[in-house]
BALOBA-1460 file (C-alpha; in Angstrom, 3 decimals):
// residues 168
<rec num="1" residu="m" x="-17.318" y="39.589" z="46.789"/>
<rec num="2" residu="n" x="-20.928" y="38.975" z="45.879"/>
<rec num="3" residu="l" x="-22.398" y="36.197" z="43.518"/>
<rec num="4" residu="e" x="-21.726" y="37.622" z="40.637"/>
<rec num="5" residu="n" x="-18.312" y="37.831" z="40.996"/>
<rec num="6" residu="w" x="-17.960" y="34.655" z="41.748"/>
<rec num="7" residu="a" x="-19.842" y="33.462" z="38.597"/>
<rec num="8" residu="a" x="-17.709" y="35.429" z="36.410"/>
<rec num="9" residu="i" x="-14.839" y="33.350" z="37.978"/>
<rec num="10" residu="a" x="-16.073" y="30.467" z="37.202"/>
<rec num="11" residu="e" x="-17.036" y="31.202" z="33.960"/>
<rec num="12" residu="i" x="-13.332" y="32.410" z="33.145"/>
<rec num="13" residu="l" x="-11.919" y="29.235" z="34.573"/>
<rec num="14" residu="g" x="-14.052" y="27.235" z="32.455"/>
<rec num="15" residu="a" x="-13.016" y="28.707" z="29.395"/>
<rec num="16" residu="i" x="-9.356" y="28.052" z="30.714"/>
<rec num="17" residu="a" x="-10.510" y="24.620" z="30.908"/>
<rec num="18" residu="v" x="-11.983" y="24.125" z="27.942"/>
<rec num="19" residu="v" x="-8.849" y="25.598" z="25.767"/>
<rec num="20" residu="v" x="-6.549" y="23.400" z="27.754"/>
<rec num="21" residu="t" x="-8.540" y="20.309" z="26.810"/>
<rec num="22" residu="l" x="-8.604" y="21.300" z="23.325"/>
<rec num="23" residu="g" x="-5.014" y="21.341" z="23.222"/>
<rec num="24" residu="y" x="-4.430" y="18.542" z="24.907"/>
<rec num="25" residu="l" x="-6.458" y="16.533" z="22.489"/>
<rec num="26" residu="a" x="-5.118" y="18.152" z="19.792"/>
<rec num="27" residu="v" x="-1.689" y="16.850" z="20.747"/>
<rec num="28" residu="q" x="-3.310" y="13.277" z="21.199"/>
<rec num="29" residu="i" x="-4.826" y="13.432" z="17.840"/>
<rec num="30" residu="r" x="-1.537" y="14.459" z="16.545"/>
<rec num="31" residu="q" x="0.192" y="11.717" z="17.994"/>
<rec num="32" residu="s" x="-2.096" y="8.959" z="16.907"/>
<rec num="33" residu="g" x="-1.970" y="9.907" z="13.293"/>
<rec num="34" residu="s" x="1.741" y="9.568" z="13.694"/>
<rec num="35" residu="a" x="1.235" y="5.899" z="15.159"/>
<rec num="36" residu="t" x="-1.241" y="5.270" z="12.435"/>
<rec num="37" residu="r" x="1.164" y="6.536" z="9.719"/>
<rec num="38" residu="s" x="4.266" y="4.118" z="11.708"/>
<rec num="39" residu="a" x="1.676" y="0.901" z="11.763"/>
<rec num="40" residu="n" x="0.538" y="1.512" z="8.345"/>
<rec num="41" residu="a" x="4.015" y="1.483" z="6.876"/>
<rec num="42" residu="t" x="5.230" y="-1.309" z="9.084"/>
<rec num="43" residu="t" x="2.360" y="-3.713" z="7.594"/>
<rec num="44" residu="v" x="2.943" y="-2.392" z="4.125"/>
<rec num="45" residu="l" x="6.625" y="-3.452" z="4.725"/>
<rec num="46" residu="i" x="5.862" y="-6.656" z="6.604"/>
<rec num="47" residu="n" x="3.189" y="-7.774" z="3.443"/>
<rec num="48" residu="t" x="6.217" y="-6.856" z="0.703"/>
<rec num="49" residu="q" x="8.965" y="-8.855" z="2.714"/>
<rec num="50" residu="n" x="6.513" y="-11.706" z="2.737"/>
<rec num="51" residu="l" x="5.668" y="-11.437" z="-1.186"/>
<rec num="52" residu="a" x="9.789" y="-11.318" z="-1.558"/>
<rec num="53" residu="q" x="10.319" y="-14.101" z="0.844"/>
<rec num="54" residu="a" x="8.073" y="-16.606" z="-0.457"/>
<rec num="55" residu="p" x="9.727" y="-16.939" z="-3.800"/>
<rec num="56" residu="m" x="13.561" y="-16.943" z="-1.967"/>
<rec num="57" residu="m" x="12.537" y="-19.623" z="-0.186"/>
<rec num="58" residu="d" x="11.028" y="-21.846" z="-2.907"/>
<rec num="59" residu="r" x="13.032" y="-21.880" z="-5.907"/>
<rec num="60" residu="e" x="10.197" y="-23.883" z="-7.841"/>
<rec num="61" residu="l" x="8.030" y="-20.842" z="-6.868"/>
<rec num="62" residu="a" x="10.310" y="-18.241" z="-7.994"/>
<rec num="63" residu="d" x="10.782" y="-20.340" z="-11.050"/>
<rec num="64" residu="i" x="7.021" y="-20.013" z="-11.897"/>
<rec num="65" residu="i" x="7.025" y="-16.240" z="-11.333"/>
<rec num="66" residu="l" x="9.448" y="-15.359" z="-13.357"/>
<rec num="67" residu="r" x="7.671" y="-17.349" z="-16.054"/>
<rec num="68" residu="a" x="4.369" y="-16.160" z="-15.202"/>
<rec num="69" residu="i" x="5.752" y="-12.309" z="-15.438"/>
<rec num="70" residu="a" x="7.619" y="-12.935" z="-18.288"/>
<rec num="71" residu="g" x="3.424" y="-14.191" z="-19.900"/>
<rec num="72" residu="e" x="4.244" y="-17.458" z="-20.902"/>
<rec num="73" residu="e" x="1.033" y="-19.086" z="-21.888"/>
<rec num="74" residu="e" x="2.162" y="-22.294" z="-21.349"/>
<rec num="75" residu="l" x="1.802" y="-22.565" z="-17.236"/>
<rec num="76" residu="a" x="0.871" y="-25.767" z="-15.970"/>
<rec num="77" residu="p" x="-2.520" y="-25.489" z="-14.032"/>
<rec num="78" residu="p" x="-0.289" y="-25.724" z="-10.658"/>
<rec num="79" residu="d" x="1.809" y="-23.557" z="-11.858"/>
<rec num="80" residu="r" x="-0.785" y="-20.914" z="-12.567"/>
<rec num="81" residu="l" x="-2.449" y="-21.160" z="-9.877"/>
<rec num="82" residu="a" x="1.005" y="-20.524" z="-7.526"/>
<rec num="83" residu="a" x="1.406" y="-17.589" z="-10.017"/>
<rec num="84" residu="y" x="-1.872" y="-16.337" z="-9.580"/>
<rec num="85" residu="a" x="-2.080" y="-16.705" z="-6.104"/>
<rec num="86" residu="w" x="1.521" y="-14.531" z="-5.757"/>
<rec num="87" residu="f" x="0.083" y="-12.026" z="-8.558"/>
<rec num="88" residu="y" x="-3.205" y="-11.668" z="-6.032"/>
<rec num="89" residu="q" x="-1.025" y="-10.900" z="-2.873"/>
<rec num="90" residu="l" x="0.885" y="-8.382" z="-4.455"/>
<rec num="91" residu="l" x="-2.289" y="-6.654" z="-5.202"/>
<rec num="92" residu="k" x="-3.911" y="-6.838" z="-2.049"/>
<rec num="93" residu="t" x="-0.690" y="-5.452" z="-0.498"/>
<rec num="94" residu="g" x="-0.766" y="-2.880" z="-2.853"/>
<rec num="95" residu="e" x="-3.989" y="-2.124" z="-2.384"/>
<rec num="96" residu="l" x="-4.031" y="-1.721" z="1.579"/>
<rec num="97" residu="a" x="-0.708" y="0.709" z="0.587"/>
<rec num="98" residu="h" x="-3.178" y="2.746" z="-1.611"/>
<rec num="99" residu="q" x="-6.019" y="2.708" z="0.938"/>
<rec num="100" residu="s" x="-3.610" y="3.952" z="3.504"/>
<rec num="101" residu="y" x="-1.946" y="6.590" z="1.374"/>
<rec num="102" residu="l" x="-5.199" y="8.154" z="0.211"/>
<rec num="103" residu="h" x="-6.654" y="8.526" z="3.923"/>
<rec num="104" residu="g" x="-3.135" y="10.252" z="4.887"/>
<rec num="105" residu="e" x="-2.179" y="7.067" z="7.101"/>
<rec num="106" residu="l" x="1.248" y="6.169" z="4.681"/>
<rec num="107" residu="d" x="3.566" y="9.273" z="3.970"/>
<rec num="108" residu="q" x="4.262" y="10.243" z="0.525"/>
<rec num="109" residu="e" x="7.996" y="9.278" z="0.593"/>
<rec num="110" residu="y" x="7.103" y="5.778" z="1.258"/>
<rec num="111" residu="w" x="4.021" y="5.760" z="-1.394"/>
<rec num="112" residu="d" x="6.404" y="6.349" z="-3.919"/>
<rec num="113" residu="a" x="9.220" y="4.189" z="-2.885"/>
<rec num="114" residu="s" x="6.541" y="1.513" z="-2.836"/>
<rec num="115" residu="m" x="4.857" y="2.316" z="-6.161"/>
<rec num="116" residu="s" x="8.284" y="1.483" z="-7.821"/>
<rec num="117" residu="f" x="8.111" y="-1.640" z="-6.532"/>
<rec num="118" residu="y" x="4.315" y="-2.729" z="-8.011"/>
<rec num="119" residu="r" x="5.078" y="-0.741" z="-11.054"/>
<rec num="120" residu="s" x="7.866" y="-3.064" z="-11.792"/>
<rec num="121" residu="y" x="5.186" y="-5.971" z="-11.962"/>
<rec num="122" residu="y" x="2.338" y="-4.217" z="-13.266"/>
<rec num="123" residu="q" x="3.874" y="-3.449" z="-16.159"/>
<rec num="124" residu="t" x="4.884" y="-6.937" z="-17.285"/>
<rec num="125" residu="p" x="3.416" y="-8.765" z="-20.145"/>
<rec num="126" residu="g" x="2.161" y="-12.202" z="-17.333"/>
<rec num="127" residu="f" x="0.554" y="-9.158" z="-14.939"/>
<rec num="128" residu="r" x="-1.164" y="-7.765" z="-17.685"/>
<rec num="129" residu="t" x="-2.797" y="-10.814" z="-18.861"/>
<rec num="130" residu="y" x="-3.941" y="-11.801" z="-14.998"/>
<rec num="131" residu="w" x="-5.172" y="-8.185" z="-14.504"/>
<rec num="132" residu="s" x="-7.674" y="-8.185" z="-17.575"/>
<rec num="133" residu="e" x="-8.811" y="-11.606" z="-16.122"/>
<rec num="134" residu="r" x="-8.891" y="-10.903" z="-12.037"/>
<rec num="135" residu="k" x="-9.765" y="-7.240" z="-11.761"/>
<rec num="136" residu="g" x="-12.776" y="-7.263" z="-10.665"/>
<rec num="137" residu="a" x="-11.594" y="-9.064" z="-7.136"/>
<rec num="138" residu="f" x="-10.261" y="-5.658" z="-6.362"/>
<rec num="139" residu="t" x="-11.935" y="-2.470" z="-5.412"/>
<rec num="140" residu="p" x="-13.114" y="0.213" z="-8.160"/>
<rec num="141" residu="g" x="-11.061" y="2.970" z="-6.775"/>
<rec num="142" residu="f" x="-7.822" y="0.600" z="-6.724"/>
<rec num="143" residu="r" x="-8.559" y="-0.790" z="-10.522"/>
<rec num="144" residu="d" x="-8.784" y="2.912" z="-11.540"/>
<rec num="145" residu="a" x="-5.426" y="3.416" z="-9.883"/>
<rec num="146" residu="v" x="-3.569" y="0.198" z="-11.423"/>
<rec num="147" residu="e" x="-4.969" y="0.793" z="-14.798"/>
<rec num="148" residu="k" x="-3.407" y="4.414" z="-14.443"/>
<rec num="149" residu="w" x="-0.244" y="2.997" z="-13.313"/>
<rec num="150" residu="m" x="0.282" y="0.352" z="-15.885"/>
<rec num="151" residu="s" x="-0.381" y="3.314" z="-18.936"/>
<rec num="152" residu="d" x="2.305" y="5.779" z="-16.752"/>
<rec num="153" residu="s" x="5.421" y="6.002" z="-18.833"/>
<rec num="154" residu="s" x="6.099" y="9.530" z="-17.309"/>
<rec num="155" residu="t" x="8.181" y="7.877" z="-14.788"/>
<rec num="156" residu="p" x="10.040" y="4.711" z="-15.978"/>
<rec num="157" residu="v" x="10.647" y="1.401" z="-14.112"/>
<rec num="158" residu="t" x="12.504" y="-1.498" z="-15.150"/>
<rec num="159" residu="r" x="10.026" y="-4.098" z="-15.355"/>
<rec num="160" residu="a" x="10.435" y="-7.179" z="-13.059"/>
<rec num="161" residu="d" x="10.344" y="-9.611" z="-15.931"/>
<rec num="162" residu="k" x="13.462" y="-7.521" z="-17.204"/>
<rec num="163" residu="l" x="15.416" y="-6.955" z="-14.223"/>
<rec num="164" residu="y" x="15.378" y="-10.796" z="-13.244"/>
<rec num="165" residu="s" x="16.274" y="-11.628" z="-16.508"/>
<rec num="166" residu="a" x="19.567" y="-13.561" z="-17.521"/>
<rec num="167" residu="d" x="19.589" y="-11.238" z="-20.614"/>
<rec num="168" residu="l" x="21.002" y="-8.446" z="-18.215"/>
């Protein structure tokens, strides 16, 4: 064999190595994307569980949140602070989920279920008051999305203030 033949064989082997490497990288990227989606869903779930746990463990906080979402204007300053801190946490959890969803890091099915939860609060009178006063603390894209969700009536949800009401 002459040098040209060896060069042709080396070129073919190099091309095969490139194809194998690209295949390997594609598998790694797909697995990484799956792991990222799983981690983001877990983070959103943990944040949502923490939101639910706070009023479950503290009945006084639960009462404050219930009065706040109902839109009671007469909250004492410490109660208003507690409610607004909880609303902020609710929104930051939603903002993280929204950002993850937009980047393809949160599955559609999980996002839709999360939205049902968030919208039940976003449509309450107390939340609307909070939002009008504090929406500047959130990213512009998330603000636009929340405005849309607050006015969306295409998929009805039970408002949280009605869901937890003694009138049911």
